[in-house]
C-alpha positions as CSV (number, residue, x, y, z in Angstrom):
1,M,-12.5,-3.0,3.4
2,Q,-13.8,-6.4,4.4
3,V,-15.4,-7.7,7.6
4,L,-14.1,-11.2,8.6
5,Q,-15.5,-13.6,11.1
6,A,-12.7,-15.5,13.0
7,G,-14.6,-17.7,15.6
8,Q,-16.5,-15.4,17.8
9,H,-14.3,-12.5,16.8
10,K,-15.3,-10.0,14.1
11,L,-12.5,-8.1,12.3
12,I,-12.2,-5.3,9.9
13,L,-9.6,-6.1,7.1
14,L,-8.2,-3.0,5.5
15,E,-7.0,-3.3,1.9
16,L,-4.2,-0.8,2.0
17,E,-2.1,-0.2,-1.2
18,T,1.6,0.1,-0.6
19,A,1.9,2.3,-3.7
20,V,-0.5,4.9,-2.3
21,L,1.2,4.8,1.2
22,S,4.6,5.3,-0.6
23,N,3.3,8.3,-2.5
24,I,1.8,9.8,0.7
25,A,5.1,9.4,2.4
26,R,7.0,11.1,-0.5
27,Q,4.6,14.0,-0.5
28,A,5.2,14.5,3.1
29,G,9.0,14.7,2.5
30,F,10.1,11.1,3.4
31,E,11.9,8.4,1.6
32,V,10.2,5.2,2.3
33,R,10.8,1.3,2.0
34,T,7.6,-0.8,2.4
35,E,7.1,-4.4,3.4
36,E,3.7,-5.9,3.4
37,S,2.3,-8.9,5.4
38,D,-1.2,-10.3,5.9
39,R,-1.7,-8.4,9.2
40,G,0.0,-5.0,8.4
41,V,2.3,-2.8,6.4
42,I,5.7,-1.8,7.7
43,L,7.2,1.3,6.4
44,D,10.9,2.3,7.0
45,L,10.7,6.1,6.8
46,S,13.7,8.5,6.5
47,A,14.1,12.2,6.0
48,P,17.8,12.5,5.0
49,G,17.8,16.0,3.7
50,R,16.3,17.3,7.0
51,Q,18.6,19.5,9.1
52,A,16.7,19.0,12.4
53,P,15.6,15.7,13.9
54,L,12.0,14.4,13.5
55,L,9.7,16.0,16.0
56,L,9.2,13.0,18.3
57,F,9.7,14.3,21.7
58,D,9.5,13.1,25.4
59,A,6.1,14.4,26.8
60,S,7.3,14.1,30.5
61,D,10.0,16.6,30.2
62,P,8.9,20.1,31.4
63,A,11.2,21.7,28.7
64,N,8.9,20.1,26.0
65,L,5.7,21.6,27.4
66,G,5.3,23.9,24.3
67,W,5.4,21.0,21.9
68,F,3.1,18.9,24.1
69,S,0.3,21.5,24.1
70,R,0.1,21.7,20.3
71,C,0.6,18.1,19.3
72,Q,-2.3,15.9,18.0
73,F,-0.6,12.5,18.2
74,Y,0.6,10.6,21.3
75,V,2.8,7.5,21.3
76,D,2.6,4.9,24.1
77,G,6.2,4.8,25.0
78,H,6.0,1.2,26.2
79,S,4.3,-0.4,23.2
80,G,5.0,2.1,20.4
81,G,1.3,2.5,19.5
82,V,0.0,5.7,18.4
83,M,-3.0,6.2,20.7
84,Q,-6.4,5.7,19.2
85,T,-5.0,4.8,15.8
86,P,-4.0,1.6,13.9
87,L,-0.4,2.9,13.7
88,S,2.6,2.1,15.8
89,V,6.2,3.4,15.7
90,A,9.7,2.3,16.5
91,N,13.1,3.9,16.4
92,Q,15.6,2.9,13.7
93,R,19.1,2.6,15.1
94,D,22.7,3.0,13.8
95,R,25.4,0.4,14.2
96,S,26.2,1.5,17.7
97,G,22.6,1.2,18.8
98,R,21.7,5.0,19.0
99,P,18.5,6.0,17.5
100,L,18.7,7.7,14.0
101,Q,17.5,11.3,14.3
102,H,15.8,11.4,10.8
103,A,14.3,7.9,10.5
104,L,11.5,5.8,12.1
105,R,9.8,2.5,11.4
106,L,6.0,2.7,11.2
107,R,3.5,-0.2,11.1
108,I,-0.1,0.1,10.0
109,N,-2.3,-2.7,11.3
110,K,-4.7,-4.0,8.6
111,E,-6.6,-6.2,11.0
112,L,-8.7,-4.4,13.5
113,P,-11.6,-5.2,15.8
114,A,-14.9,-4.6,14.3
115,N,-15.8,-2.0,17.0
116,F,-12.5,0.0,16.5
117,R,-13.1,3.7,16.2
118,L,-10.9,6.6,15.7
119,P,-11.3,9.8,17.9
120,G,-14.7,11.3,17.3
121,K,-16.2,7.8,16.9
122,Q,-15.1,7.9,13.2
123,I,-15.3,4.6,11.4
124,V,-12.0,3.2,10.0
125,T,-11.8,2.9,6.2
126,E,-8.8,2.9,3.8
127,Q,-9.3,6.6,3.0
128,V,-9.4,7.6,6.5
129,V,-6.1,5.7,7.2
130,Y,-4.5,7.3,4.3
131,A,-5.5,10.8,5.7
132,L,-4.4,9.8,9.1
133,F,-1.1,8.6,7.9
134,Y,-0.4,11.9,6.0
135,N,-1.3,13.9,9.1
136,F,1.0,11.8,11.3
137,L,3.9,12.3,8.9
138,N,3.3,16.0,8.8
139,A,3.2,16.2,12.6
140,L,6.6,14.4,12.6
141,M,8.0,17.1,10.3
142,K,6.1,20.2,11.7
143,T,4.2,20.2,14.9
144,G,5.5,17.3,17.0
145,V,4.4,13.9,18.3
146,A,4.6,13.2,22.0
147,V,6.0,10.0,23.5
148,C,4.1,9.3,26.8
149,G,5.2,6.9,29.5
150,V,8.0,4.3,29.9
151,S,10.0,4.6,26.7
152,T,11.1,1.7,24.5
153,V,10.5,4.4,21.8
154,Q,13.1,7.0,22.3
155,A,12.5,10.8,21.7
156,L,14.4,12.3,18.8
157,A,13.8,16.0,19.4
158,G,13.9,18.5,22.5
159,R,15.7,17.5,25.5
160,T,16.5,13.8,25.1
161,E,18.7,13.3,28.2
162,G,17.6,13.1,31.7
163,I,18.6,15.8,34.3
164,G,20.6,15.0,37.3
165,P,22.9,12.2,38.3
166,R,22.4,8.6,36.8
167,N,21.8,5.8,39.4
């Protein structure tokens, strides 16, 4: 981890290793393809042997209330950002444009504001991000991740269609 000064802005630069991230994803049951840039790491995650879809569900649907009450990660449906983390998600799509039920694209930002803190005011380090990444992947497989708000990120589990007539 480095601290960078860019004009009047101070940034934390995380030095994440793609080999470690790939190993963590495999331990959590995912196949992974990584792409690294100066500002982040993009991981294309898939769980092809999984019978059920990944547990990414619509938090606004009352039928999903049981999942919502036990999840620990929330995705801003408009931006794809996993709230209070350096992670963001996007759906992977098939050729016809439908979201793939067993795959997601995840981005981990390597540049963060110097005052960025995780819940509990925990300082961000590489080891903390690795643990956070593992916990997020386990949540996608076991406990659920809620999509909140207007959705550019589409839910994969639970009730995914709206109720009533379409306008």
